[in-house]
C-alpha positions in Angstrom: 0.8 -24.6 1.9 -2.6 -22.9 2.2 -5.2 -24.6 4.3 -8.6 -25.2 2.7 -11.3 -24.2 5.1 -14.8 -25.7 5.2 -16.5 -26.5 1.9 -17.4 -23.8 -0.6 -21.0 -22.7 -0.3 -23.0 -22.9 -3.5 -25.3 -19.9 -3.9 -28.8 -21.3 -4.8 -31.0 -19.4 -7.1 -34.1 -21.3 -6.0 -35.3 -18.6 -3.6 -39.0 -18.2 -3.4 -40.4 -14.8 -4.1 -42.6 -13.2 -1.4 -46.3 -13.5 -1.8 -46.8 -9.8 -2.4 -44.7 -10.1 -5.6 -47.1 -12.6 -7.2 -48.3 -11.2 -10.5 -48.2 -11.8 -14.2 -45.5 -10.8 -16.6 -46.4 -10.5 -20.2 -43.9 -9.3 -22.7 -45.1 -9.5 -26.3 -42.4 -9.9 -29.0 -42.7 -9.4 -32.7 -39.8 -10.6 -34.9 -41.0 -11.8 -38.3 -37.4 -12.8 -39.2 -37.7 -15.7 -36.7 -41.2 -16.9 -37.4 -41.6 -20.4 -35.9 -38.4 -19.9 -33.8 -37.8 -20.0 -30.1 -36.6 -17.1 -28.0 -35.0 -17.3 -24.5 -35.5 -14.6 -21.8 -32.8 -14.5 -19.1 -30.9 -12.2 -16.8 -27.3 -11.7 -16.0 -26.0 -13.2 -12.7 -22.3 -13.4 -11.9 -20.9 -14.8 -15.1 -23.9 -16.8 -16.1 -27.2 -16.4 -17.9 -30.1 -17.4 -15.7 -33.0 -18.4 -17.9 -36.4 -17.2 -16.7 -38.7 -17.8 -19.6 -39.0 -18.9 -23.2 -41.4 -18.1 -26.0 -42.2 -19.7 -29.4 -43.0 -17.3 -32.3 -45.9 -18.1 -34.5 -45.7 -18.0 -38.3 -46.1 -14.3 -38.2 -43.2 -14.0 -35.8 -45.3 -13.1 -32.8 -45.1 -14.6 -29.3 -44.9 -13.6 -25.7 -43.0 -14.3 -22.5 -45.7 -14.7 -19.9 -46.1 -16.2 -16.4 -48.0 -16.1 -13.1 -45.1 -14.4 -11.2 -43.3 -11.2 -11.5 -39.9 -11.5 -12.9 -37.1 -10.5 -10.5 -36.0 -7.0 -11.7 -32.7 -6.5 -13.5 -31.0 -6.3 -16.9 -32.4 -9.0 -19.1 -31.5 -10.2 -22.6 -33.6 -11.9 -25.2 -31.5 -14.6 -26.9 -32.4 -15.2 -30.5 -32.1 -18.3 -32.7 -29.2 -16.9 -34.6 -27.3 -16.4 -31.3 -27.7 -12.6 -31.4 -29.5 -10.9 -28.6 -30.9 -7.6 -27.3 -31.3 -6.2 -23.8 -34.4 -5.2 -21.8 -34.7 -3.5 -18.5 -37.2 -5.4 -16.4 -38.6 -3.5 -13.4 -42.1 -3.0 -11.9 -43.9 -2.7 -15.3 -43.8 -6.1 -16.9 -46.5 -5.7 -19.4 -45.2 -4.2 -22.7 -44.5 -4.9 -26.3 -41.3 -5.2 -28.3 -40.9 -5.1 -32.1 -37.3 -5.9 -33.1 -35.6 -5.8 -36.4 -32.4 -7.9 -36.7 -30.9 -5.6 -39.3 -30.1 -3.2 -36.4 -31.2 -4.4 -33.0 -29.9 -1.2 -31.4 -31.6 1.4 -33.6 -34.6 -0.5 -34.9 -36.0 -2.1 -31.7 -39.2 -0.4 -30.8 -40.8 -0.7 -27.3 -44.3 0.3 -26.5 -46.0 0.3 -23.1 -42.9 0.8 -20.9 -41.4 4.3 -20.5 -38.1 2.9 -19.1 -37.3 0.7 -22.1 -38.4 3.4 -24.5 -35.9 5.7 -23.0 -33.3 2.9 -22.8 -33.5 2.3 -26.5 -33.4 6.0 -27.3 -30.2 6.2 -25.2 -28.7 3.2 -27.0 -29.5 4.6 -30.4 -28.1 8.0 -29.5 -24.9 6.5 -28.2 -24.5 4.3 -31.3 -25.0 7.4 -33.5 -22.4 9.4 -31.6 -20.0 6.5 -31.6 -20.3 6.3 -35.4 -19.5 10.0 -35.7 -16.6 9.8 -33.4 -15.2 6.8 -35.3 -15.4 8.7 -38.6 -13.7 11.7 -37.0 -10.9 9.4 -35.7 -10.3 8.2 -39.3 -10.0 11.8 -40.4 -7.6 12.5 -37.5 -5.4 9.5 -38.5 -5.2 10.8 -42.1 -4.9 14.5 -41.4 -1.8 16.1 -42.8 -1.5 19.4 -41.0 -1.5 20.4 -37.3 -4.5 22.7 -38.0 -6.5 19.9 -39.5 -5.7 17.6 -36.5 -6.7 20.4 -34.1 -10.0 20.9 -35.8 -10.8 17.2 -35.8 -9.9 16.9 -32.1 -12.1 19.8 -31.3 -15.0 18.1 -33.0 -14.3 14.9 -31.2 -14.3 16.7 -27.9 -17.5 18.4 -28.8 -19.1 15.0 -29.2 -17.7 13.8 -25.9 -19.2 16.9 -24.2 -22.6 16.4 -25.8 -22.7 12.7 -24.8 -21.7 13.7 -21.2 -24.5 16.3 -21.0 -27.0 13.9 -22.6 -26.3 11.1 -20.1 -26.1 13.5 -17.1 -29.5 14.9 -18.0 -31.0 11.5 -18.5 -29.7 10.1 -15.2 -30.8 13.2 -13.3 -34.4 13.2 -14.7 -34.7 9.5 -14.0 -32.6 9.2 -10.8 -35.1 7.0 -9.0 -35.9 4.6 -11.8 -33.9 1.5 -12.7 -32.8 3.2 -15.9 -31.2 6.0 -14.0 -29.5 3.7 -11.5 -28.3 1.5 -14.3 -26.8 4.4 -16.4 -25.1 6.1 -13.5 -23.6 2.8 -12.4 -21.7 2.8 -15.6 -19.9 6.0 -14.7 -16.3 5.8 -13.6 -14.8 7.7 -10.7 -12.8 10.7 -11.8 -9.7 10.9 -9.7 -8.2 14.4 -9.3 -4.5 15.1 -9.5 -2.5 14.7 -6.3 -1.6 17.8 -4.2 1.7 19.4 -5.0 3.9 22.0 -3.3 5.1 25.2 -4.8 7.8 23.4 -6.7 5.4 20.9 -8.3 6.5 18.0 -6.1 3.7 15.6 -5.1 3.1 16.0 -1.3 0.9 12.9 -0.8 1.8 9.9 -2.8 -1.3 7.9 -1.6 -3.9 10.6 -2.3 -5.2 9.2 -5.5 -5.5 5.7 -4.2 -7.3 6.8 -1.1 -9.6 9.0 -3.1 -10.4 6.2 -5.6 -11.2 3.8 -2.8 -13.4 6.3 -0.8 -15.3 7.3 -3.9 -15.4 3.8 -5.6 -19.1 3.2 -5.0 -20.2 6.8 -5.5 -22.2 6.0 -8.6 -22.9 2.3 -7.9 -25.7 1.4 -5.5 -24.7 -1.9 -3.9 -28.1 -2.0 -2.1 -30.1 -2.1 -5.3 -30.8 -5.8 -6.1 -31.7 -4.8 -9.7 -28.0 -4.1 -10.4 -27.2 -7.6 -9.0 -28.8 -9.0 -12.1 -26.4 -7.3 -14.4 -23.0 -8.3 -15.9 -21.0 -5.9 -13.7 -22.2 -6.1 -10.0 -19.9 -8.9 -9.0 -17.0 -7.5 -11.1 -17.4 -4.2 -9.3 -17.5 -5.9 -5.8 -14.6 -8.3 -6.6 -12.3 -5.6 -7.9 -12.8 -3.7 -4.6 -12.2 -6.8 -2.5 -9.1 -7.9 -4.5 -7.5 -4.5 -4.9 -8.7 -1.9 -2.4 -9.4 -3.7 0.9 -6.3 -3.8 3.2 -5.9 -7.5 4.2 -5.9 -6.8 7.9 -8.7 -8.5 9.9 -9.8 -5.3 11.8 -10.0 -3.4 8.6 -11.9 -6.2 6.8 -14.4 -6.5 9.6 -15.6 -3.0 9.0 -15.9 -3.6 5.2 -17.8 -6.8 5.8 -20.3 -5.1 8.2 -20.8 -2.3 5.7 -21.5 -4.6 2.8 -23.8 -6.9 4.8 -25.9 -3.9 6.1 -26.2 -2.5 2.5 -27.5 -5.9 1.3 -30.4 -6.1 3.9 -32.7 -4.1 1.5 -33.5 -7.4 -0.2 -33.6 -11.1 0.9 -32.0 -12.3 -2.3 -29.3 -9.6 -2.2 -28.5 -10.5 1.4 -28.1 -14.1 0.6 -25.8 -13.3 -2.3 -23.7 -10.9 -0.3 -23.3 -13.2 2.7 -22.4 -16.3 0.7 -20.1 -14.3 -1.6 -18.1 -12.7 1.3 -18.1 -16.0 3.2 -16.7 -17.9 0.3 -14.2 -15.2 -0.6 -12.6 -15.1 2.8 -12.8 -18.9 3.3 -10.5 -19.2 0.4 -8.3 -16.1 0.8 -4.7 -16.2 -0.2 -3.8 -14.2 2.9 -2.7 -16.0 6.0 -4.7 -13.9 8.5 -8.0 -14.0 6.7 -9.3 -17.1 8.4 -10.1 -14.7 11.2 -12.5 -12.9 8.9 -13.9 -16.3 7.9 -14.6 -17.0 11.6 -16.0 -13.5 12.1 -18.5 -13.9 9.2 -19.4 -17.4 10.3 -20.1 -16.4 13.9 -21.8 -13.0 13.4 -23.8 -13.6 10.3 -23.7 -17.1 8.7 -24.5 -19.3 11.6 -27.3 -17.2 13.1 -28.8 -15.9 9.8 -28.2 -18.3 6.9 -31.6 -20.0 7.2 -31.2 -21.4 3.7 -28.4 -23.8 4.8 -29.3 -27.2 6.1 -28.7 -28.1 9.7 -25.8 -30.5 9.0 -23.8 -27.7 7.3 -24.4 -25.3 10.1 -23.4 -27.9 12.7 -20.3 -28.7 10.7 -19.5 -25.0 10.5 -20.0 -24.5 14.2 -17.5 -27.4 14.9 -15.0 -26.0 12.4 -15.1 -22.5 13.9 -14.7 -24.0 17.4 -11.6 -25.9 16.2 -9.8 -23.1 14.3 -10.7 -20.2 16.5 -7.9 -20.9 19.0 -5.4 -21.2 16.1 -6.0 -17.8 14.7 -2.9 -15.5 14.2 -2.5 -13.5 17.4 -4.0 -16.2 19.7 -1.8 -18.0 22.3 -0.4 -21.1 20.8 -2.0 -24.1 22.5 0.4 -26.0 24.7 1.1 -29.6 23.9 3.3 -32.2 25.5 5.9 -33.9 23.3 8.9 -36.2 23.7 12.3 -34.9 22.6 15.1 -37.3 21.5 18.7 -36.2 21.7 21.1 -35.9 18.8 23.4 -38.5 20.4 20.6 -41.1 20.3 20.0 -40.6 16.5 23.7 -40.8 15.8 24.2 -44.1 17.7 20.8 -45.6 16.6 21.7 -45.1 13.0 24.0 -48.1 13.4 22.3 -49.9 16.2 19.1 -51.9 15.1 17.8 -52.3 18.7 18.1 -48.7 19.5 16.6 -47.7 16.2 13.5 -49.8 16.9 13.2 -48.6 20.5 10.3 -46.1 20.8 10.7 -45.7 24.6 13.4 -43.1 24.7 13.5 -39.4 25.1 12.3 -36.8 27.6 8.9 -35.2 27.9 8.6 -31.4 27.5 5.9 -28.8 27.0 5.9 -26.3 24.2 5.3 -23.3 26.5 8.5 -24.0 28.4 10.8 -23.6 25.5 12.9 -20.4 26.0 13.1 -18.7 22.6 12.2 -15.5 20.8 10.7 -17.5 18.0 9.6 -21.2 17.8 9.1 -22.8 14.4 6.7 -25.7 15.1 7.0 -28.1 12.2 4.8 -31.2 11.7 6.3 -33.7 9.3 6.7 -37.3 8.2 9.7 -39.1 6.8 7.5 -40.5 4.0 6.3 -37.1 2.9 7.7 -35.9 -0.4 7.2 -32.2 0.4 8.8 -32.7 3.8 12.0 -34.1 2.3 12.4 -30.7 0.6 11.1 -28.5 3.4 13.0 -30.0 6.3 16.5 -29.4 5.0 15.4 -25.8 4.1 14.1 -25.3 7.6 17.4 -26.7 9.0 19.4 -24.2 6.9 17.1 -21.4 8.1 17.6 -22.4 11.7 21.4 -22.2 11.3 21.1 -18.7 9.8 18.7 -17.3 12.4 20.0 -18.8 15.6 21.4 -15.4 16.6 17.8 -14.1 16.6 16.7 -16.6 19.2 15.0 -19.0 16.8 14.3 -22.5 17.9 12.8 -25.3 15.8 10.5 -28.1 17.2 10.4 -30.7 14.4 7.5 -33.0 15.3 7.7 -36.4 13.5 4.2 -37.8 13.2 4.9 -41.4 12.1 4.4 -43.6 15.2 5.4 -47.1 16.4 8.6 -49.0 15.6 8.3 -48.5 11.8 7.9 -44.7 12.3 10.9 -44.6 14.7 13.1 -46.5 12.1 12.2 -44.2 9.3 12.8 -41.2 11.5 16.3 -42.3 12.6 17.3 -43.0 9.0 16.1 -39.6 7.8 17.7 -37.6 10.5 21.1 -39.4 10.2 21.1 -39.2 6.4 20.2 -35.4 6.3 22.1 -34.4 9.5 19.2 -32.4 10.8 20.7 -32.0 14.3 21.0 -29.0 16.5 17.3 -28.4 17.2 14.5 -30.2 19.0 13.6 -33.4 17.2 10.4 -34.5 18.8 7.4 -36.8 18.6 4.8 -38.4 20.9 4.3 -42.1 20.3 1.8 -42.4 23.1 -0.6 -39.4 22.5 -1.7 -38.0 19.2 -4.0 -35.3 20.5 -1.6 -32.7 19.2 -2.9 -33.4 15.7 -6.4 -32.4 16.8 -5.3 -29.5 18.8 -3.3 -28.0 15.9 -5.7 -29.1 13.2 -3.2 -31.3 11.4 -4.8 -33.0 8.5 -1.6 -33.6 6.6 2.2 -33.3 7.0 4.5 -30.4 6.1 2.6 -27.9 8.3 4.7 -25.0 9.8 3.6 -22.7 12.6 5.6 -19.6 13.8 5.2 -18.8 17.4 6.5 -15.6 19.1 8.3 -15.0 22.4 5.0 -14.4 24.1 3.9 -17.8 22.8 1.3 -16.3 20.5 0.9 -17.5 16.9 2.6 -15.1 14.5 1.9 -17.1 11.3 0.8 -20.6 10.2 0.7 -22.9 7.2 3.8 -21.1 5.8 7.0 -22.1 4.0 10.4 -21.8 5.5 11.1 -18.9 3.2 8.0 -17.1 4.4 9.0 -17.8 8.0 12.4 -16.3 7.5 10.9 -13.1 6.0 8.4 -12.8 8.9 11.0 -13.3 11.6 13.4 -10.8 10.1 10.7 -8.2 9.7 9.4 -8.8 13.2 12.8 -8.6 14.8 13.4 -5.3 13.1 10.2 -3.9 14.7 11.3 -5.2 18.1 14.7 -3.5 17.7 
């Protein structure tokens, strides 16, 4: 069972622009085909379209997007009444004109007054033309009847590929500082070289290509450029890296988080996006040790710097961090006092009503005093459906791993006489003897100490009484114990 950490933070787009960005945007549109229609101007953000403006076309098909503030820069789209659309690059210059022909929005959209969009549409038109040529050649290749014909067609296709490469390279180099240049180079993929080989052709470094890909993954993509954030691929690029290329070990992740946060400080909006994205990502990670990263981000960045969050949320977050920080993997397991009840008592009480109802039996003990290489601390209730499955599995695991010095402390959390009766009935019917059956009918502070919000919670504690894992299944516990014992040997 995976613990859900503090509530998912919703990234608000209602971020006021600084005073120095106040200005007018005026984008004139001419589309006679949609005379009297309404156009929508919006930008990409995550998987959504964020609407920034709208415009009504007069009977001549003319209108404009205009306003008293500068539009946040990024890749925008103009959404048309027929559900088609065309893109615009919005940057510093926000006063220009567009004439669009729906018969071919790529080749027949004409921009005046903005050099970037003029080049952007020349680029799109060129790519469309070359794609058409390549598609026609592909048809010829599919129908070619001789090897010579196939070789000739492949040579022509390769020539087109080379020409496109040279065209795009030249365009990005001559416009390297503009949004157009940043946008086009961001589309480029990392080219991974072949791995090193010895004289016999055998690969000598099996991890070379993965390490190269990771280290060069952002070579062409500027994460510090907020303009790319308003595009359909910024978040996809970041999430792929987090999902596939970051080793899920806290110390490694800390470095990655620090790097991304510092890159994002170029822009207030970008910083807010990056911080909330990383915070949410690691708050809901599938990896058991990533709550340490959640705490790290909360303490180092979110609590001191997330000025957009309300005081109650920050106060709740502080309390949550304080509670779970002592329970991180690698921390000493908090000591608790419990009451153990012997197997003999359960066996006799199963057929003795007065003993079954008597809660004042057993011996006090402290967790830290248990001599074992591994302690499986299991919090459960006889009424819990999941527990009815997990407890017998845990008992079987204990029988298999006794030789490795494994002890189980099964803490039953139902209190009072009704809780005692249910406990006795369950133990006797499932024969879960041979380990420490425990509870504490007088003191429930262990629930708070171990952050127990529900039953069926399993902690794994090592010989040094430090937490090895938590919120795991018996199957996961067995795997971890076996791996850890191999390392010790």
